[in-house]
N, CA, C and O atoms as a printed pandas DataFrame, in Angstrom:
     atom_number atom_name residue_name chain_id  residue_number  x_coord  y_coord  z_coord
0              1         N          UNK        A               1  -51.578  -54.500   21.044
1              2        CA          UNK        A               1  -51.490  -54.861   22.018
2              3         C          UNK        A               1  -50.450  -55.131   22.295
3              4         O          UNK        A               1  -49.944  -55.797   21.391
4              5         N          UNK        A               2  -49.575  -54.919   23.385
5              6        CA          UNK        A               2  -47.907  -55.140   23.578
6              7         C          UNK        A               2  -47.927  -55.883   24.851
7              8         O          UNK        A               2  -48.769  -55.721   25.734
8              9         N          UNK        A               3  -46.855  -56.781   24.886
9             10        CA          UNK        A               3  -46.235  -57.817   26.032
10            11         C          UNK        A               3  -44.947  -57.587   26.416
11            12         O          UNK        A               3  -43.991  -57.744   25.656
12            13         N          UNK        A               4  -44.838  -57.128   27.851
13            14        CA          UNK        A               4  -43.427  -56.667   28.138
14            15         C          UNK        A               4  -43.311  -57.972   29.554
15            16         O          UNK        A               4  -44.171  -58.375   30.337
16            17         N          UNK        A               5  -42.213  -58.238   29.428
17            18        CA          UNK        A               5  -41.614  -59.330   30.654
18            19         C          UNK        A               5  -41.061  -58.348   31.492
19            20         O          UNK        A               5  -40.556  -57.320   31.041
20            21         N          UNK        A               6  -41.145  -58.659   32.903
21            22        CA          UNK        A               6  -40.968  -57.946   33.980
22            23         C          UNK        A               6  -40.712  -58.663   35.434
23            24         O          UNK        A               6  -41.248  -59.728   35.743
24            25         N          UNK        A               7  -39.767  -57.890   36.329
25            26        CA          UNK        A               7  -40.101  -58.342   37.537
26            27         C          UNK        A               7  -40.299  -57.153   38.305
27            28         O          UNK        A               7  -40.187  -55.998   37.893
28            29         N          UNK        A               8  -40.701  -57.656   39.831
29            30        CA          UNK        A               8  -40.646  -56.585   40.671
30            31         C          UNK        A               8  -39.759  -57.302   42.126
31            32         O          UNK        A               8  -39.517  -58.464   42.450
32            33         N          UNK        A               9  -39.509  -56.223   42.632
33            34        CA          UNK        A               9  -38.552  -56.856   44.023
34            35         C          UNK        A               9  -38.754  -55.892   45.262
35            36         O          UNK        A               9  -38.820  -54.667   45.161
36            37         N          UNK        A              10  -38.827  -56.458   46.200
37            38        CA          UNK        A              10  -38.638  -55.823   47.548
38            39         C          UNK        A              10  -37.459  -56.231   48.306
39            40         O          UNK        A              10  -37.329  -57.451   48.401
40            41         N          UNK        A              11  -36.606  -55.543   48.844
41            42        CA          UNK        A              11  -35.369  -56.024   49.709
42            43         C          UNK        A              11  -36.018  -55.884   51.339
43            44         O          UNK        A              11  -36.741  -54.959   51.709
44            45         N          UNK        A              12  -35.686  -56.734   51.965
45            46        CA          UNK        A              12  -35.749  -56.882   53.536
46            47         C          UNK        A              12  -37.523  -55.904   53.761
47            48         O          UNK        A              12  -37.718  -54.710   53.991
48            49         N          UNK        A              13  -38.361  -56.870   53.598
49            50        CA          UNK        A              13  -39.816  -56.280   53.989
50            51         C          UNK        A              13  -39.800  -55.827   55.240
51            52         O          UNK        A              13  -39.153  -56.246   56.200
52            53         N          UNK        A              14  -40.735  -54.734   55.152
53            54        CA          UNK        A              14  -41.217  -54.577   56.476
54            55         C          UNK        A              14  -42.564  -55.121   57.233
55            56         O          UNK        A              14  -43.224  -56.025   56.719
56            57         N          UNK        A              15  -42.888  -54.606   58.312
57            58        CA          UNK        A              15  -43.860  -55.217   59.035
58            59         C          UNK        A              15  -45.304  -54.459   58.452
59            60         O          UNK        A              15  -46.388  -54.726   58.968
60            61         N          UNK        A              16  -45.212  -53.774   57.651
61            62        CA          UNK        A              16  -46.521  -53.100   57.179
62            63         C          UNK        A              16  -46.673  -53.420   55.668
63            64         O          UNK        A              16  -45.734  -53.455   54.872
64            65         N          UNK        A              17  -48.188  -53.687   55.330
65            66        CA          UNK        A              17  -48.031  -53.827   53.753
66            67         C          UNK        A              17  -47.668  -52.918   53.022
67            68         O          UNK        A              17  -48.062  -51.755   53.112
68            69         N          UNK        A              18  -46.668  -53.459   52.005
69            70        CA          UNK        A              18  -46.180  -52.510   51.044
70            71         C          UNK        A              18  -46.410  -53.274   49.746
71            72         O          UNK        A              18  -46.665  -54.469   49.593
72            73         N          UNK        A              19  -46.264  -52.339   48.880
73            74        CA          UNK        A              19  -46.888  -52.607   47.462
74            75         C          UNK        A              19  -45.755  -53.053   46.620
75            76         O          UNK        A              19  -44.764  -52.423   46.250
76            77         N          UNK        A              20  -46.138  -54.356   46.384
77            78        CA          UNK        A              20  -45.455  -55.383   45.572
78            79         C          UNK        A              20  -45.483  -54.796   43.775
79            80         O          UNK        A              20  -44.495  -54.853   43.042
80            81         N          UNK        A              21  -46.489  -54.399   43.467
81            82        CA          UNK        A              21  -47.259  -54.270   42.187
82            83         C          UNK        A              21  -48.465  -53.540   41.769
83            84         O          UNK        A              21  -49.468  -54.213   42.007
84            85         N          UNK        A              22  -48.752  -52.279   41.173
85            86        CA          UNK        A              22  -50.135  -51.914   40.603
86            87         C          UNK        A              22  -50.058  -52.046   39.489
87            88         O          UNK        A              22  -48.988  -52.010   38.881
88            89         N          UNK        A              23  -51.258  -52.244   38.930
89            90        CA          UNK        A              23  -51.719  -52.357   37.473
90            91         C          UNK        A              23  -52.258  -51.069   37.344
91            92         O          UNK        A              23  -53.068  -50.662   38.177
92            93         N          UNK        A              24  -51.844  -50.276   36.248
93            94        CA          UNK        A              24  -52.226  -49.084   36.051
94            95         C          UNK        A              24  -52.198  -48.850   34.548
95            96         O          UNK        A              24  -51.965  -49.717   33.706
96            97         N          UNK        A              25  -52.464  -47.577   34.321
97            98        CA          UNK        A              25  -52.000  -47.114   32.941
98            99         C          UNK        A              25  -50.820  -46.998   32.693
99           100         O          UNK        A              25  -50.223  -46.350   33.553
100          101         N          UNK        A              26  -49.876  -47.552   31.414
101          102        CA          UNK        A              26  -48.627  -47.156   31.090
102          103         C          UNK        A              26  -48.351  -45.792   30.291
103          104         O          UNK        A              26  -48.852  -45.343   29.260
104          105         N          UNK        A              27  -47.451  -45.346   31.081
105          106        CA          UNK        A              27  -46.934  -44.318   30.274
106          107         C          UNK        A              27  -45.987  -44.481   29.461
107          108         O          UNK        A              27  -44.946  -44.924   29.946
108          109         N          UNK        A              28  -46.014  -44.210   28.094
109          110        CA          UNK        A              28  -45.029  -44.142   27.003
110          111         C          UNK        A              28  -43.461  -44.041   27.379
111          112         O          UNK        A              28  -42.966  -43.165   28.087
112          113         N          UNK        A              29  -42.936  -44.864   26.907
113          114        CA          UNK        A              29  -41.511  -44.554   26.912
114          115         C          UNK        A              29  -40.770  -46.099   26.114
115          116         O          UNK        A              29  -41.515  -47.061   25.926
116          117         N          UNK        A              30  -39.720  -46.150   25.825
117          118        CA          UNK        A              30  -38.826  -47.037   24.948
118          119         C          UNK        A              30  -39.217  -48.300   25.226
119          120         O          UNK        A              30  -39.379  -49.092   24.298
120          121         N          UNK        A              31  -39.426  -48.676   26.532
121          122        CA          UNK        A              31  -39.525  -50.348   27.139
122          123         C          UNK        A              31  -41.149  -50.379   27.479
123          124         O          UNK        A              31  -41.436  -51.366   28.157
124          125         N          UNK        A              32  -42.154  -49.616   27.198
125          126        CA          UNK        A              32  -43.203  -50.051   27.077
126          127         C          UNK        A              32  -44.469  -49.413   26.233
127          128         O          UNK        A              32  -44.125  -48.853   25.193
128          129         N          UNK        A              33  -45.759  -49.413   26.499
129          130        CA          UNK        A              33  -46.803  -49.375   25.728
130          131         C          UNK        A              33  -46.911  -47.846   25.319
131          132         O          UNK        A              33  -46.355  -47.029   26.054
132          133         N          UNK        A              34  -47.554  -47.432   24.253
133          134        CA          UNK        A              34  -48.068  -45.904   24.592
134          135         C          UNK        A              34  -48.801  -45.397   25.404
135          136         O          UNK        A              34  -49.844  -45.976   25.710
136          137         N          UNK        A              35  -48.453  -44.180   25.973
137          138        CA          UNK        A              35  -49.457  -43.760   27.232
138          139         C          UNK        A              35  -51.089  -43.822   27.077
139          140         O          UNK        A              35  -51.852  -43.654   26.125
140          141         N          UNK        A              36  -51.261  -44.142   28.457
141          142        CA          UNK        A              36  -52.969  -44.546   28.767
142          143         C          UNK        A              36  -53.175  -45.505   28.315
143          144         O          UNK        A              36  -54.301  -45.669   27.847
144          145         N          UNK        A              37  -52.230  -46.551   28.242
145          146        CA          UNK        A              37  -52.787  -47.955   27.603
146          147         C          UNK        A              37  -53.145  -48.949   29.032
147          148         O          UNK        A              37  -52.400  -48.951   30.012
148          149         N          UNK        A              38  -54.170  -49.613   28.961
149          150        CA          UNK        A              38  -54.679  -50.532   30.294
150          151         C          UNK        A              38  -53.505  -51.303   30.336
151          152         O          UNK        A              38  -52.848  -51.555   29.326
152          153         N          UNK        A              39  -53.180  -51.735   31.610
153          154        CA          UNK        A              39  -52.656  -52.990   31.814
154          155         C          UNK        A              39  -53.027  -53.957   32.237
155          156         O          UNK        A              39  -53.904  -53.648   33.043
156          157         N          UNK        A              40  -52.873  -55.403   32.199
157          158        CA          UNK        A              40  -53.200  -56.184   33.190
158          159         C          UNK        A              40  -51.639  -57.357   32.969
159          160         O          UNK        A              40  -50.905  -57.737   32.056
160          161         N          UNK        A              41  -51.768  -57.514   34.181
161          162        CA          UNK        A              41  -50.400  -58.417   34.511
162          163         C          UNK        A              41  -50.542  -59.848   34.935
163          164         O          UNK        A              41  -51.268  -60.130   35.888
164          165         N          UNK        A              42  -49.893  -60.747   34.283
165          166        CA          UNK        A              42  -49.791  -62.092   34.719
166          167         C          UNK        A              42  -48.600  -62.452   35.113
167          168         O          UNK        A              42  -47.559  -62.589   34.471
168          169         N          UNK        A              43  -48.930  -62.654   36.680
169          170        CA          UNK        A              43  -47.802  -63.196   37.404
170          171         C          UNK        A              43  -47.467  -64.719   37.446
171          172         O          UNK        A              43  -48.283  -65.486   37.958
172          173         N          UNK        A              44  -46.114  -65.253   36.845
173          174        CA          UNK        A              44  -45.643  -66.632   36.797
174          175         C          UNK        A              44  -45.196  -67.050   38.215
175          176         O          UNK        A              44  -45.471  -68.150   38.695
176          177         N          UNK        A              45  -44.370  -65.935   38.957
177          178        CA          UNK        A              45  -43.711  -66.441   39.758
178          179         C          UNK        A              45  -43.798  -65.238   41.137
179          180         O          UNK        A              45  -43.906  -64.032   40.911
180          181         N          UNK        A              46  -43.742  -65.697   42.259
181          182        CA          UNK        A              46  -43.805  -64.840   43.404
182          183         C          UNK        A              46  -42.733  -65.585   44.509
183          184         O          UNK        A              46  -43.142  -66.346   45.386
184          185         N          UNK        A              47  -41.377  -65.259   44.328
185          186        CA          UNK        A              47  -40.434  -65.708   45.454
186          187         C          UNK        A              47  -40.526  -65.170   46.618
187          188         O          UNK        A              47  -41.030  -64.052   46.720
188          189         N          UNK        A              48  -40.063  -65.850   47.718
189          190        CA          UNK        A              48  -39.916  -64.973   49.118
190          191         C          UNK        A              48  -39.084  -66.146   49.923
191          192         O          UNK        A              48  -39.384  -67.293   50.253
192          193         N          UNK        A              49  -37.659  -65.173   50.125
193          194        CA          UNK        A              49  -36.762  -65.564   50.697
194          195         C          UNK        A              49  -36.590  -65.318   51.757
195          196         O          UNK        A              49  -36.791  -64.119   51.950
196          197         N          UNK        A              50  -36.170  -66.088   53.028
197          198        CA          UNK        A              50  -35.809  -65.514   54.227
198          199         C          UNK        A              50  -34.195  -65.797   54.533
199          200         O          UNK        A              50  -33.729  -66.897   54.830
200          201         N          UNK        A              51  -33.386  -64.454   54.383
201          202        CA          UNK        A              51  -31.955  -64.689   54.440
202          203         C          UNK        A              51  -31.361  -64.611   55.808
203          204         O          UNK        A              51  -30.146  -64.489   55.964
204          205         N          UNK        A              52  -32.050  -64.666   56.615
205          206        CA          UNK        A              52  -31.737  -64.743   58.224
206          207         C          UNK        A              52  -31.718  -66.021   58.897
207          208         O          UNK        A              52  -32.772  -66.640   59.042
208          209         N          UNK        A              53  -30.508  -66.520   59.366
209          210        CA          UNK        A              53  -30.089  -67.886   59.724
210          211         C          UNK        A              53  -30.558  -68.180   60.984
211          212         O          UNK        A              53  -30.243  -69.281   61.436
212          213         N          UNK        A              54  -31.380  -67.297   61.796
213          214        CA          UNK        A              54  -31.759  -67.647   63.071
214          215         C          UNK        A              54  -33.193  -67.557   63.367
215          216         O          UNK        A              54  -33.664  -68.005   64.412
216          217         N          UNK        A              55  -33.995  -66.897   62.322
217          218        CA          UNK        A              55  -35.100  -66.562   62.692
218          219         C          UNK        A              55  -36.265  -66.787   61.537
219          220         O          UNK        A              55  -36.349  -66.011   60.585
220          221         N          UNK        A              56  -37.006  -67.725   61.673
221          222        CA          UNK        A              56  -38.399  -68.004   60.758
222          223         C          UNK        A              56  -39.250  -67.040   60.974
223          224         O          UNK        A              56  -39.268  -66.365   62.004
224          225         N          UNK        A              57  -40.213  -66.876   59.766
225          226        CA          UNK        A              57  -40.947  -65.771   59.851
226          227         C          UNK        A              57  -42.341  -66.238   59.304
227          228         O          UNK        A              57  -42.454  -67.429   59.013
228          229         N          UNK        A              58  -43.434  -65.380   59.137
229          230        CA          UNK        A              58  -44.394  -65.476   57.942
230          231         C          UNK        A              58  -44.441  -63.994   56.965
231          232         O          UNK        A              58  -44.126  -62.878   57.378
232          233         N          UNK        A              59  -44.866  -64.293   55.741
233          234        CA          UNK        A              59  -45.443  -63.606   55.055
234          235         C          UNK        A              59  -46.928  -63.706   54.666
235          236         O          UNK        A              59  -47.536  -64.775   54.614
236          237         N          UNK        A              60  -47.454  -62.513   54.400
237          238        CA          UNK        A              60  -48.809  -62.426   53.705
238          239         C          UNK        A              60  -48.992  -61.607   52.599
239          240         O          UNK        A              60  -48.641  -60.428   52.590
240          241         N          UNK        A              61  -49.560  -62.209   51.605
241          242        CA          UNK        A              61  -49.730  -61.437   50.624
242          243         C          UNK        A              61  -51.377  -61.420   49.803
243          244         O          UNK        A              61  -52.052  -62.374   49.416
244          245         N          UNK        A              62  -51.651  -59.959   49.742
245          246        CA          UNK        A              62  -52.884  -59.679   49.538
246          247         C          UNK        A              62  -52.914  -58.599   48.201
247          248         O          UNK        A              62  -51.994  -57.874   47.824
248          249         N          UNK        A              63  -54.292  -58.745   47.615
249          250        CA          UNK        A              63  -54.740  -58.283   46.460
250          251         C          UNK        A              63  -55.455  -57.273   46.605
251          252         O          UNK        A              63  -56.492  -57.668   47.137
252          253         N          UNK        A              64  -55.497  -56.270   46.451
253          254        CA          UNK        A              64  -56.722  -55.279   46.501
254          255         C          UNK        A              64  -57.202  -54.736   45.149
255          256         O          UNK        A              64  -56.392  -54.192   44.398
256          257         N          UNK        A              65  -58.543  -54.869   44.802
257          258        CA          UNK        A              65  -59.466  -54.493   43.809
258          259         C          UNK        A              65  -59.369  -53.117   43.606
259          260         O          UNK        A              65  -58.543  -52.363   44.121
260          261         N          UNK        A              66  -60.456  -52.772   42.655
261          262        CA          UNK        A              66  -60.394  -51.332   42.097
262          263         C          UNK        A              66  -61.407  -50.444   43.347
263          264         O          UNK        A              66  -61.485  -49.233   43.556
264          265         N          UNK        A              67  -62.102  -51.608   44.030
265          266        CA          UNK        A              67  -63.262  -50.822   44.762
266          267         C          UNK        A              67  -62.336  -50.742   46.091
267          268         O          UNK        A              67  -62.871  -50.129   47.014
268          269         N          UNK        A              68  -61.314  -51.144   46.293
269          270        CA          UNK        A              68  -60.352  -50.922   47.758
270          271         C          UNK        A              68  -60.709  -52.065   48.676
271          272         O          UNK        A              68  -60.367  -52.036   49.858
272          273         N          UNK        A              69  -61.473  -53.193   48.099
273          274        CA          UNK        A              69  -61.641  -54.835   48.571
274          275         C          UNK        A              69  -60.173  -55.542   48.859
275          276         O          UNK        A              69  -59.348  -55.659   47.953
276          277         N          UNK        A              70  -59.974  -55.916   49.953
277          278        CA          UNK        A              70  -58.726  -56.676   50.361
278          279         C          UNK        A              70  -58.822  -57.985   50.149
279          280         O          UNK        A              70  -59.722  -58.536   50.783
280          281         N          UNK        A              71  -58.078  -58.753   49.350
281          282        CA          UNK        A              71  -58.463  -60.240   49.355
282          283         C          UNK        A              71  -57.082  -60.811   49.586
283          284         O          UNK        A              71  -56.083  -60.571   48.908
284          285         N          UNK        A              72  -57.180  -61.677   50.742
285          286        CA          UNK        A              72  -55.974  -62.509   51.049
286          287         C          UNK        A              72  -55.508  -63.772   50.389
287          288         O          UNK        A              72  -56.127  -64.826   50.533
288          289         N          UNK        A              73  -54.468  -63.676   49.697
289          290        CA          UNK        A              73  -53.994  -64.544   48.852
290          291         C          UNK        A              73  -53.126  -65.547   49.409
291          292         O          UNK        A              73  -52.942  -66.619   48.832
292          293         N          UNK        A              74  -52.420  -65.159   50.832
293          294        CA          UNK        A              74  -51.796  -66.155   51.611
294          295         C          UNK        A              74  -51.778  -65.367   53.099
295          296         O          UNK        A              74  -51.264  -64.250   53.156
296          297         N          UNK        A              75  -52.217  -65.837   54.010
297          298        CA          UNK        A              75  -51.834  -65.462   55.442
298          299         C          UNK        A              75  -50.835  -66.125   56.299
299          300         O          UNK        A              75  -50.836  -67.250   56.800
300          301         N          UNK        A              76  -50.328  -65.550   56.328
301          302        CA          UNK        A              76  -49.102  -65.705   57.329
302          303         C          UNK        A              76  -48.664  -67.301   56.899
303          304         O          UNK        A              76  -48.944  -68.316   57.537
304          305         N          UNK        A              77  -47.943  -67.220   55.710
305          306        CA          UNK        A              77  -47.492  -68.293   54.872
306          307         C          UNK        A              77  -46.046  -68.422   55.540
307          308         O          UNK        A              77  -45.251  -67.485   55.466
308          309         N          UNK        A              78  -45.731  -69.624   56.198
309          310        CA          UNK        A              78  -44.349  -70.142   56.919
310          311         C          UNK        A              78  -43.648  -69.755   55.662
311          312         O          UNK        A              78  -44.078  -69.900   54.518
312          313         N          UNK        A              79  -42.004  -69.016   56.196
313          314        CA          UNK        A              79  -40.881  -68.783   55.735
314          315         C          UNK        A              79  -40.010  -69.448   56.422
315          316         O          UNK        A              79  -40.054  -68.932   57.538
316          317         N          UNK        A              80  -39.327  -70.191   56.431
317          318        CA          UNK        A              80  -38.642  -70.939   57.223
318          319         C          UNK        A              80  -36.835  -70.382   57.346
319          320         O          UNK        A              80  -36.442  -69.901   56.284
320          321         N          UNK        A              81  -35.983  -70.401   58.256
321          322        CA          UNK        A              81  -34.598  -69.818   57.945
322          323         C          UNK        A              81  -33.709  -70.338   56.850
323          324         O          UNK        A              81  -33.548  -71.541   56.642
324          325         N          UNK        A              82  -33.133  -69.361   56.151
325          326        CA          UNK        A              82  -32.582  -69.670   55.014
326          327         C          UNK        A              82  -32.786  -70.631   54.030
327          328         O          UNK        A              82  -32.041  -71.519   53.616
328          329         N          UNK        A              83  -34.223  -70.222   53.639
329          330        CA          UNK        A              83  -35.177  -70.720   52.628
330          331         C          UNK        A              83  -35.572  -70.155   51.695
331          332         O          UNK        A              83  -35.220  -68.976   51.656
332          333         N          UNK        A              84  -36.278  -70.553   50.755
333          334        CA          UNK        A              84  -36.935  -70.004   49.516
334          335         C          UNK        A              84  -38.300  -70.227   49.213
335          336         O          UNK        A              84  -38.269  -70.986   48.245
336          337         N          UNK        A              85  -39.391  -70.008   49.476
337          338        CA          UNK        A              85  -40.738  -70.333   49.016
338          339         C          UNK        A              85  -41.302  -69.728   47.881
339          340         O          UNK        A              85  -41.285  -68.500   47.797
340          341         N          UNK        A              86  -41.789  -70.402   47.016
341          342        CA          UNK        A              86  -42.615  -70.183   46.010
342          343         C          UNK        A              86  -43.977  -70.075   46.010
343          344         O          UNK        A              86  -44.633  -71.085   45.757
344          345         N          UNK        A              87  -44.658  -68.793   46.302
345          346        CA          UNK        A              87  -45.937  -68.952   46.479
346          347         C          UNK        A              87  -47.016  -69.127   45.608
347          348         O          UNK        A              87  -48.135  -69.461   45.999
348          349         N          UNK        A              88  -46.654  -68.864   44.170
349          350        CA          UNK        A              88  -47.885  -69.583   43.173
350          351         C          UNK        A              88  -47.950  -70.719   42.634
351          352         O          UNK        A              88  -46.872  -70.868   42.058
352          353         N          UNK        A              89  -48.611  -71.648   42.476
353          354        CA          UNK        A              89  -48.790  -72.773   41.888
354          355         C          UNK        A              89  -49.048  -72.921   40.358
355          356         O          UNK        A              89  -48.745  -73.788   39.538
356          357         N          UNK        A              90  -49.907  -71.425   40.275
357          358        CA          UNK        A              90  -50.760  -71.159   38.903
358          359         C          UNK        A              90  -50.844  -69.874   38.752
359          360         O          UNK        A              90  -51.147  -69.110   39.668
360          361         N          UNK        A              91  -50.478  -69.386   37.117
361          362        CA          UNK        A              91  -50.377  -67.611   37.261
362          363         C          UNK        A              91  -51.662  -67.193   38.029
363          364         O          UNK        A              91  -52.736  -67.677   38.386
364          365         N          UNK        A              92  -50.932  -65.976   38.088
365          366        CA          UNK        A              92  -52.376  -65.123   38.838
366          367         C          UNK        A              92  -52.447  -63.797   37.797
367          368         O          UNK        A              92  -51.573  -63.174   37.194
368          369         N          UNK        A              93  -53.603  -63.697   37.862
369          370        CA          UNK        A              93  -53.922  -62.316   37.164
370          371         C          UNK        A              93  -54.029  -61.194   37.855
371          372         O          UNK        A              93  -54.533  -61.272   38.975
372          373         N          UNK        A              94  -53.593  -59.929   37.363
373          374        CA          UNK        A              94  -54.039  -59.160   38.331
374          375         C          UNK        A              94  -54.152  -57.391   37.349
375          376         O          UNK        A              94  -53.220  -56.747   36.868
376          377         N          UNK        A              95  -55.525  -57.090   37.355
377          378        CA          UNK        A              95  -56.197  -56.509   36.324
378          379         C          UNK        A              95  -55.922  -54.999   36.575
379          380         O          UNK        A              95  -55.383  -54.676   37.633
380          381         N          UNK        A              96  -56.262  -54.061   35.658
381          382        CA          UNK        A              96  -55.803  -52.587   35.663
382          383         C          UNK        A              96  -56.384  -52.170   37.287
383          384         O          UNK        A              96  -57.446  -52.675   37.651
384          385         N          UNK        A              97  -55.797  -51.439   38.016
385          386        CA          UNK        A              97  -56.153  -50.596   39.239
386          387         C          UNK        A              97  -55.999  -51.430   40.443
387          388         O          UNK        A              97  -56.065  -50.905   41.554
388          389         N          UNK        A              98  -55.727  -53.146   40.247
389          390        CA          UNK        A              98  -55.434  -53.751   41.718
390          391         C          UNK        A              98  -53.906  -53.631   41.892
391          392         O          UNK        A              98  -52.952  -53.484   41.127
392          393         N          UNK        A              99  -54.069  -53.750   43.142
393          394        CA          UNK        A              99  -52.673  -53.739   43.887
394          395         C          UNK        A              99  -52.273  -55.313   44.449
395          396         O          UNK        A              99  -53.122  -56.113   44.842
396          397         N          UNK        A             100  -50.781  -55.588   44.404
397          398        CA          UNK        A             100  -50.219  -56.619   45.192
398          399         C          UNK        A             100  -49.721  -56.076   46.267
399          400         O          UNK        A             100  -49.067  -55.065   46.007
400          401         N          UNK        A             101  -49.776  -56.364   47.436
401          402        CA          UNK        A             101  -49.142  -55.830   48.707
402          403         C          UNK        A             101  -48.273  -57.026   49.410
403          404         O          UNK        A             101  -48.489  -58.186   49.061
404          405         N          UNK        A             102  -47.485  -56.791   50.203
405          406        CA          UNK        A             102  -46.793  -58.219   50.872
406          407         C          UNK        A             102  -46.644  -57.209   52.221
407          408         O          UNK        A             102  -46.488  -55.989   52.279
408          409         N          UNK        A             103  -46.770  -58.344   53.394
409          410        CA          UNK        A             103  -46.030  -57.816   54.940
410          411         C          UNK        A             103  -45.644  -59.184   55.324
411          412         O          UNK        A             103  -46.107  -60.305   55.112
412          413         N          UNK        A             104  -44.616  -58.694   55.976
413          414        CA          UNK        A             104  -43.539  -59.797   56.884
414          415         C          UNK        A             104  -44.178  -59.570   58.418
415          416         O          UNK        A             104  -44.862  -58.701   58.959
416          417         N          UNK        A             105  -43.754  -60.453   58.693
417          418        CA          UNK        A             105  -44.265  -60.868   60.419
418          419         C          UNK        A             105  -42.962  -60.042   61.218
419          420         O          UNK        A             105  -43.056  -59.296   62.193
420          421         N          UNK        A             106  -41.807  -60.411   60.513
421          422        CA          UNK        A             106  -40.605  -59.572   61.125
422          423         C          UNK        A             106  -39.702  -58.784   60.169
423          424         O          UNK        A             106  -39.316  -59.198   59.076
424          425         N          UNK        A             107  -39.437  -57.688   60.674
425          426        CA          UNK        A             107  -38.778  -56.686   59.556
426          427         C          UNK        A             107  -37.233  -57.257   59.504
427          428         O          UNK        A             107  -36.479  -57.769   60.331
428          429         N          UNK        A             108  -37.154  -56.936   58.223
429          430        CA          UNK        A             108  -35.711  -56.937   57.250
430          431         C          UNK        A             108  -35.256  -58.391   57.322
431          432         O          UNK        A             108  -34.114  -58.761   57.592
432          433         N          UNK        A             109  -36.108  -59.019   57.095
433          434        CA          UNK        A             109  -35.635  -60.643   56.804
434          435         C          UNK        A             109  -35.839  -61.291   55.599
435          436         O          UNK        A             109  -35.097  -62.134   55.095
436          437         N          UNK        A             110  -37.177  -60.734   55.038
437          438        CA          UNK        A             110  -37.647  -61.422   53.918
438          439         C          UNK        A             110  -37.245  -60.547   52.292
439          440         O          UNK        A             110  -37.339  -59.321   52.236
440          441         N          UNK        A             111  -36.969  -61.068   51.521
441          442        CA          UNK        A             111  -36.760  -60.438   50.080
442          443         C          UNK        A             111  -38.186  -61.114   49.461
443          444         O          UNK        A             111  -38.791  -62.133   49.795
444          445         N          UNK        A             112  -38.430  -60.208   48.521
445          446        CA          UNK        A             112  -39.561  -60.746   47.558
446          447         C          UNK        A             112  -38.837  -60.310   45.832
447          448         O          UNK        A             112  -38.229  -59.303   45.468
448          449         N          UNK        A             113  -39.254  -61.616   45.049
449          450        CA          UNK        A             113  -38.856  -61.283   43.729
450          451         C          UNK        A             113  -40.108  -61.947   42.813
451          452         O          UNK        A             113  -40.267  -63.165   42.897
452          453         N          UNK        A             114  -40.983  -61.174   41.953
453          454        CA          UNK        A             114  -41.765  -61.605   41.370
454          455         C          UNK        A             114  -41.549  -61.507   39.910
455          456         O          UNK        A             114  -40.983  -60.496   39.495
456          457         N          UNK        A             115  -41.966  -62.524   38.983
457          458        CA          UNK        A             115  -41.750  -62.227   37.807
458          459         C          UNK        A             115  -43.314  -62.350   37.005
459          460         O          UNK        A             115  -44.140  -63.207   37.315
460          461         N          UNK        A             116  -43.544  -61.231   35.833
461          462        CA          UNK        A             116  -45.068  -61.381   35.926
462          463         C          UNK        A             116  -44.743  -60.546   34.068
463          464         O          UNK        A             116  -43.802  -59.780   33.862
464          465         N          UNK        A             117  -45.548  -60.872   33.216
465          466        CA          UNK        A             117  -45.692  -60.622   31.933
466          467         C          UNK        A             117  -46.909  -59.342   31.876
467          468         O          UNK        A             117  -47.962  -59.636   32.442
468          469         N          UNK        A             118  -46.834  -57.919   31.221
469          470        CA          UNK        A             118  -47.674  -57.114   31.290
470          471         C          UNK        A             118  -47.935  -57.123   29.840
471          472         O          UNK        A             118  -47.233  -57.142   28.829
472          473         N          UNK        A             119  -49.521  -57.099   30.166
473          474        CA          UNK        A             119  -50.261  -56.913   28.570
474          475         C          UNK        A             119  -51.150  -55.885   28.454
475          476         O          UNK        A             119  -52.212  -55.820   29.073
476          477         N          UNK        A             120  -50.669  -54.942   27.540
477          478        CA          UNK        A             120  -51.447  -53.710   27.337
478          479         C          UNK        A             120  -52.556  -53.916   26.097
479          480         O          UNK        A             120  -52.565  -54.768   25.208
480          481         N          UNK        A             121  -53.238  -53.112   26.294
481          482        CA          UNK        A             121  -54.818  -53.018   25.195
482          483         C          UNK        A             121  -54.565  -51.938   24.286
483          484         O          UNK        A             121  -55.408  -51.630   23.443
């Protein structure tokens, strides 16, 4: 089993669902596990920042499972102007083949930075 500390970043979110992270089979390289290792991610933090000085907006965070069922984790969470919001209060586990997606109500205002640990078997 290998453990890797990582982050995922999206700049100026769009108004359509954008993939933040997909848990999949890891291909081997110097910074990851060997080829075809199943991956689980444990998200410790998902920060959303509104760097616009005049427009408050919202963010939606979803998790799509391996059967393509979409679960809404946050639906239109408010993000005031010039503020940062932490979406997680507890760790979030994302299993192999699951996808985290984020959507902004207004384009080009929100940035997202997520910190997670990938664990491979």
